[in-house]
N, C-alpha and C positions, 0 to 999 in steps of 0.2 A: 373882428371878422375872422374867427377861427373855427376849425372843426377838428375833433379828435376821434380816433378809432383805436381801441385798445384790444389786445389779445386776438389779433387777426391771424388766422392760420396760413401764413405765408412767410417764407424765410426773409429776413431783413436784407440779405444780399440781393435777392431777386426784386424786392420792392424798391431798393435804392437805385437800381438801374433805370427803372421807369420814372422815379422821382427826379432824377437828375435831368431827364428830358424836359420836364415842364417847369423847372425853376426859372423865374424871371420872365416867363411868357405872359401874355394877356390871358384873361380867363377863357375867352372864346378860342384862342389858338391852342391852349392847353387841352380844352375839351375835344377839339378836332383831332389833335395829335393822339389823345388817348383812345378815341373812337376807332382810329385807323391802326392802332397797335394791337397785335394779336397775342397778348400776354394776360395771364390771370391777374397780375398786379395792376394792370391798366384798368380793368373793370372795377377793382376795389378803389383805386385812386379817383376814378371818374365819379363814383358815388359820393366819395368824400368831398370832392370839389363842388358837386351839386349841393351838398349840405352846407358847405361854407358860403356858397352863393346865396342860398336861402337865408342863412344867418345875416349876411350883409344887407340883403334887401329888406328883411323883416325887422331886424333889431337896429341896424344903423341907417336905414333908409338910403342906401347907396344904389346907384344904377349899375347894373351888371356890365355895361359897356365900358365903364371906367375902372374896372377891377383888374388887378395884376396879381399873379401868384408870387407872393413875396418869399415865403419859406415853405419848404416841405421837409419835415424831419421824420426819419425812420429809425426807431430805436429797437433794439432786441428785447423781446419780452422773455418770459420763462420758456423752458423747453420741456416737452414731455417725452418719455422714453418708451419705445417699443422694442421687442426682441425679435431677432431673426434666427431661425434654427441653423446651426452649423454642424460640421462633422463631429462624430463621436458623441452625439447627444448634448453638445454644448449649445450655448446661445450667445449672440452678440447684440449689444444695444444699438438701436437707431434713434438718434435724437431728432425730434421734429420741433422746429423753432417757431415761436410766435413773434409777432411784431406789434409795436405801438407806433401809429402813424399820426402826425399832426400837420395840418395845412393852415397857413396864415395868408390871408389876402390883404392887399393894400390898394390904395387909390392911385391910379396912374397920374403922373405929373408931366405936363408938356409933351404928350405923345411919345414918351420914352418908356422903356421897360427897365426893370431893375436888373443889375448884373447877375449872372447866374453863378 
């Protein structure tokens, strides 16, 4: 019950802040939390959670009410470089980072959530 997203145009630091909020929560709690969070990474992680939920329901035949966000991993992908003009005709690089995000869901046991 996994979902992966590679080469997403968001910095890993920014995505990790939102990922830390949903680790260990039930699926519905995590989705509500992401809907109420006004960050770009929240929209990306919400789509990824929906994909993992669909994978669990279709491939594993699991009920979405029993699912828990077990792990959320945000890794740094490649970076591409843009230039910004500076004084005296020079240029400075700006690195724009990409992220690789993985979400893994698990089945809730005894109405407890996994530690975050």
